N, C-alpha and C positions, 0 to 999 in steps of 0.2 A: 526686567530682572526675573530670573527663573527661581521660584521658591518651591522647594520640595518639602512636604510634610510627611514624615515617616508613618506609614500605616503598618501596624502590627497588631491590630485588634485590641490595643489597650490605650488608646488615646482619646482625648477629648477634642477630636479634630474639628468638630463643628464650630466650637467657640473660638478656636484659633483662626479658622477661615473667615469667621465674621469680623474678628478683630483686624485681620489683614485687609479685608474688604473696606472696613472704616478708615483705614489708612490710604486706601486707594491701590492696593496690591492684590493680585490673585495668587493663590497657592495651589499646588497639585498635590493631592493625597495619593501617595504611592508606596509600593514596596519593591519597585523595579530598580535594579542596581544601576542601570545606565542613567535612568531619569535622576536618581539621587546623585550619582557621580558627577553629572553635568550641570547640576543646579548651581546658581550663584550663592544661595543660602540654604541651609537644611535646618528645619525644626523637628525636634524629637519630642513630642508630647508624651504625656502618660498619666493614666488614671487607672487604679486597680492594684493588684498584688505583685510583688516583685517576682516571685518564683515562676508564676504562670506567664507573666509578661516576658521574662527571660526565655522561657521554653519557646514562646511564639517567635521571638527574635531569632533563636536558634534554627527553628523549623524552616525560616526563610533565608538563612544565612546572613541575616542583617547584623548578627553579633560579630561576624568576621568584617563586614564592609565598614561599619560605623567608625571604629577606631582608626581606619586608613584614610578618612576624609580629609581633604586639605582646605576646603572652604570653611567659612564661619558656620558652626553647628551650635544650636541652642537647644539644651535639654530643659523641659519644663516639669517640675514636680517629680513624678516617678521617673520620667526620662532622665532628670539630673541624677536621681539615686541610682538608676541602672548604669550610669556613666562611671560610678564609683567602683571600687575594687570588690567589695562584698556588702551584702545586707543581711541584717539579722532576720528580715522578713522572709520566711521560708528557707533560711540558711542558704542564700543565694549568691553565687559568684556573679559579679557584674562584669562590665566591659573593660574596667581597669584603667580607664583614662585619667581619672582623678585617683591618686594614691590615698583613699580614705575609706573607712568601713562605716556604713550606715548602721545606726543603732536605734532602739526604741526608747521613747520617752518613759520616764519612770512611772510608777503607780501614784507618785505624789501630785501629778498634774492630770487635768481632764484630757483624755486621749479619745479621739484626734484633737489637735489644736485646730480649731475651725473658726474662721473669721479674719478680722483685720488685725494686723500687727505691724510694727515699725521696723524699718530696715536701717542700718547705720554702718559706719566704717566702710564707706563706699569707695572702692578702688578699681574701677574698670571703666572703659569707654561706654559700656552699657548703661552707666548712670549719669551720662552727660545731661545736665539740666534738671537732675533730680537732687532735692535737698536731703540732708541728713535727717533721719527720723520720719521720712514719708511713710504713709500706710500702704501696705499691699495685702491682697487676700490670699490666705493659706488654708489648706485642708490637709493634714498629715499627722501619722502616728509615729513615723520613724524620721530621723534627721542625720545629717552629715555633720560630725564635730568639726571644730575649727582645725584648719590645716594650712599648709603653705599655699594651697590653692584658693583659700578663702578671699573673695573680694566684696563680700557684704555679709553682715551679721544681723541676726534677730535674737531677742531673748524670750525664751519660754521655758521656765525652770532654770536654764543657764543660757549663755550665749552659744549659738551654733552658726553653721554656714547657711545663710539663706541664698548664696550665690557662690559659684565656683568658676574659676577660669584657669585654663592651661592652654597655652598656644592658641589655636584656632577654635577651641572647645570652651563653650560657656554653658553654665547650667544655673537655673534659678529654681528654688524651692516653692517660691509663690507662683501664682497664676497671673502673669502680666495681662493676659486676655481678659481677666475678670477683675482687674484692679484699676478700673477707671482710666482717667486721662494720663496719669503718671505711668501706669502698666503699659498703656499705649505708647508713650514716650519711650519706655524701655525696648519695646519691639521695634519702634522706628529707629532707635539708636543701633539695634542689632542689624537691621536692614541696610543702615548706613555705613557699616564697618567696612 
């Protein structure tokens, strides 16, 4: 299986590569259009700030390519947020795959949300074998509100989308590669789609 990990200078690609290796798979870290288009699965990781990450995607034309992909695509953390329509972080227009605007947590809660939290209302093949209220590892200051694309929910201040899905596009706010055995199960489920 060919797995492309999109390289745009804003990803935690090493931890994704290690997680794939633990599952017995190799990933190719690339920004090459043909390699990405011909891959069986595409992982779109992300750590960092939305507006600078979006700029890097635009410089390599990946902002044009990603929404046209036909194979299963998994956005992780900032990757998922960039797949949304807009982010308050740096007032950034995203890729528009998910029709939702990413907003910042209020000052009422500690930001970023950092550490383990539960996921519930699981409604996607991504969560095969995962029980309601399983713990996942999160680090983020911005979130995607609930929408028609929500396939898992986490509560921090309020319920928000911890996973989104539309057609062949999947996004998770948590880090499956850092979420132990259940996070690895989610990655395995994605690779089995």
